[in-house]
Residue frames as a rotation matrix with the C-alpha (Angstrom) as fourth column:
MET 1
-0.932 0.233 -0.278 38.47
0.336 0.266 -0.904 9.68
-0.136 -0.936 -0.326 10.89
ARG 2
-0.147 0.959 0.243 34.79
0.789 -0.035 0.614 10.02
0.597 0.282 -0.751 11.29
ILE 3
-0.358 0.078 0.930 33.36
-0.229 -0.973 -0.007 13.30
0.905 -0.216 0.367 12.55
LYS 4
0.739 0.673 -0.036 31.56
-0.184 0.253 0.950 11.40
0.648 -0.695 0.311 15.31
ASP 5
0.472 -0.664 -0.580 34.88
0.841 0.536 0.070 10.20
0.264 -0.521 0.812 16.68
LEU 6
-0.502 -0.697 0.512 36.38
0.541 -0.715 -0.443 13.66
0.675 0.054 0.736 16.43
ARG 7
0.099 0.639 0.763 33.48
-0.331 -0.702 0.631 15.24
0.938 -0.315 0.142 18.31
SER 8
0.889 0.272 -0.367 34.04
0.195 0.501 0.843 12.90
0.414 -0.822 0.392 21.25
MET 9
0.016 -0.974 -0.226 37.68
0.877 0.122 -0.464 14.01
0.480 -0.191 0.856 21.62
SER 10
0.517 0.045 -0.855 38.81
0.623 -0.704 0.340 16.73
-0.586 -0.709 -0.392 24.00
ALA 11
0.976 -0.144 -0.161 40.34
-0.209 -0.819 -0.534 19.96
-0.055 0.555 -0.830 22.71
ASP 12
0.196 -0.970 0.142 43.84
-0.766 -0.061 0.640 18.84
-0.613 -0.234 -0.755 23.71
MET 13
-0.096 -0.169 0.981 43.45
0.285 0.939 0.190 15.54
-0.954 0.298 -0.042 21.89
LEU 14
0.809 0.441 0.388 42.18
0.500 -0.173 -0.848 17.37
-0.307 0.880 -0.361 18.81
LYS 15
0.771 -0.572 -0.280 45.17
-0.602 -0.798 -0.024 19.71
-0.210 0.187 -0.960 18.87
SER 16
-0.151 -0.870 0.469 47.64
-0.509 0.475 0.718 16.83
-0.848 -0.130 -0.515 19.10
ARG 17
0.147 0.298 0.943 45.85
0.604 0.728 -0.324 14.96
-0.783 0.618 -0.073 16.30
LEU 18
0.972 0.225 -0.073 45.92
0.102 -0.680 -0.726 18.14
-0.213 0.698 -0.684 14.20
GLN 19
0.368 -0.912 -0.180 49.66
-0.804 -0.409 0.432 18.54
-0.467 -0.015 -0.884 14.67
GLN 20
-0.275 -0.455 0.847 50.27
-0.045 0.886 0.462 14.90
-0.960 0.089 -0.264 13.74
LEU 21
0.478 0.546 0.688 48.11
0.665 0.287 -0.689 15.16
-0.574 0.787 -0.226 10.61
GLN 22
0.937 -0.157 -0.313 49.78
-0.288 -0.854 -0.434 18.37
-0.199 0.496 -0.845 9.50
PHE 23
-0.018 -0.989 0.150 53.19
-0.707 0.118 0.697 16.75
-0.707 -0.093 -0.701 9.92
ASP 24
-0.194 0.006 0.981 52.12
0.362 0.930 0.066 13.66
-0.912 0.368 -0.182 7.96
LEU 25
0.803 0.551 0.228 50.65
0.438 -0.286 -0.852 15.85
-0.404 0.784 -0.471 5.23
SER 26
0.656 -0.629 -0.417 53.88
-0.681 -0.731 0.032 17.81
-0.325 0.262 -0.909 4.91
VAL 27
-0.292 -0.752 0.591 55.85
-0.341 0.659 0.671 14.55
-0.894 -0.005 -0.449 4.65
GLU 28
0.189 0.454 0.871 53.58
0.661 0.597 -0.454 13.36
-0.726 0.662 -0.187 1.83
LYS 29
0.969 0.175 -0.176 53.99
0.015 -0.750 -0.661 16.68
-0.248 0.638 -0.729 0.02
ARG 30
0.239 -0.959 -0.155 57.77
-0.787 -0.285 0.547 16.46
-0.568 -0.009 -0.823 0.34
LYS 31
-0.232 -0.270 0.934 57.73
0.179 0.932 0.314 12.95
-0.956 0.240 -0.168 -1.10
VAL 32
0.641 0.545 0.540 55.82
0.641 0.006 -0.767 14.19
-0.421 0.839 -0.345 -4.14
ALA 33
0.886 -0.338 -0.318 58.16
-0.412 -0.888 -0.203 17.15
-0.214 0.311 -0.926 -4.56
ALA 34
-0.001 -0.970 0.242 61.27
-0.653 0.184 0.735 14.98
-0.757 -0.157 -0.634 -4.27
THR 35
-0.487 -0.196 0.851 60.20
0.261 0.897 0.356 12.14
-0.833 0.396 -0.386 -6.52
GLY 36
-0.744 0.281 -0.606 57.75
-0.637 -0.569 0.519 13.88
-0.199 0.773 0.603 -8.81
VAL 37
-0.713 0.511 -0.480 55.44
0.138 0.774 0.618 10.89
0.687 0.374 -0.622 -8.48
GLN 38
-0.172 0.759 0.628 52.00
-0.880 -0.405 0.248 11.38
0.443 -0.510 0.737 -7.00
GLY 39
-0.964 -0.266 -0.006 51.59
-0.225 0.825 -0.518 8.80
0.142 -0.498 -0.855 -4.27
LYS 40
-0.598 0.767 -0.233 48.41
0.801 0.585 -0.129 8.02
0.037 -0.264 -0.964 -2.43
LYS 41
-0.758 0.328 0.563 45.97
-0.049 -0.890 0.453 10.70
0.650 0.317 0.691 -3.55
VAL 42
0.284 0.928 -0.240 43.15
0.191 0.191 0.963 9.28
0.940 -0.319 -0.123 -1.48
LYS 43
0.123 -0.325 -0.938 45.28
0.977 0.206 0.057 9.35
0.174 -0.923 0.342 1.67
VAL 44
-0.877 -0.480 0.019 46.24
0.476 -0.873 -0.103 12.99
0.066 -0.081 0.995 1.13
LYS 45
-0.445 0.797 0.409 42.65
-0.143 -0.514 0.846 13.95
0.884 0.318 0.342 0.44
GLU 46
0.436 0.606 -0.665 41.48
0.521 0.432 0.736 12.21
0.733 -0.668 -0.128 3.61
MET 47
-0.274 -0.623 -0.733 44.18
0.961 -0.201 -0.188 13.92
-0.030 -0.756 0.654 5.69
ARG 48
-0.930 -0.058 0.364 43.25
0.137 -0.971 0.194 17.34
0.342 0.230 0.911 4.32
ARG 49
-0.034 0.997 0.073 39.58
-0.039 -0.075 0.996 16.69
0.999 0.031 0.041 5.04
THR 50
0.378 0.139 -0.915 40.30
0.817 0.416 0.400 15.57
0.436 -0.899 0.044 8.61
VAL 51
-0.703 -0.660 -0.266 42.48
0.712 -0.647 -0.275 18.65
0.009 -0.383 0.924 9.22
ALA 52
-0.713 0.502 0.490 39.61
-0.175 -0.804 0.569 20.87
0.679 0.320 0.661 8.07
GLN 53
0.304 0.868 -0.392 37.14
0.221 0.336 0.916 19.00
0.927 -0.365 -0.090 10.29
ILE 54
0.018 -0.380 -0.925 39.39
0.987 0.152 -0.043 19.35
0.157 -0.912 0.378 13.33
LEU 55
-0.921 -0.372 0.117 39.89
0.362 -0.927 -0.100 23.06
0.146 -0.050 0.988 12.72
THR 56
-0.324 0.892 0.315 36.12
-0.210 -0.392 0.895 23.48
0.922 0.224 0.315 12.42
LEU 57
0.431 0.481 -0.763 35.50
0.574 0.506 0.644 21.59
0.696 -0.716 -0.058 15.66
LEU 58
-0.410 -0.651 -0.639 38.11
0.912 -0.292 -0.287 23.64
0.001 -0.701 0.714 17.50
LYS 59
-0.898 0.130 0.421 36.48
-0.014 -0.963 0.268 26.81
0.441 0.235 0.866 16.23
GLU 60
0.081 0.993 -0.089 33.06
-0.017 0.091 0.996 25.57
0.997 -0.079 0.024 17.36
LYS 61
0.371 -0.003 -0.929 34.44
0.846 0.413 0.336 24.80
0.382 -0.911 0.155 20.81
GLY 62
0.949 0.016 0.314 35.96
-0.050 -0.978 0.201 28.27
0.310 -0.207 -0.928 20.99
VAL 63
0.578 -0.816 0.022 39.52
0.329 0.258 0.908 27.02
-0.746 -0.518 0.418 21.30
SER 64
0.696 -0.433 -0.573 42.33
-0.706 -0.562 -0.432 28.77
-0.135 0.705 -0.696 19.48
ASN 65
0.894 -0.432 0.120 44.79
0.447 0.880 -0.161 26.46
-0.036 0.197 0.980 17.76
């Protein structure tokens, strides 16, 4: 997601998006651990980046996650 889109979201929407991304990221990590085959590296990198951006925005807004 683009940072511009994330900035327009409310804190509650950011929190729900964060939870969804963290769940998806854990699923991808489990797939790699189970199969030993690295899947979509770009997708994982993008998810990790978006998680970091959301955490930064929540911190800027003064909201605890």
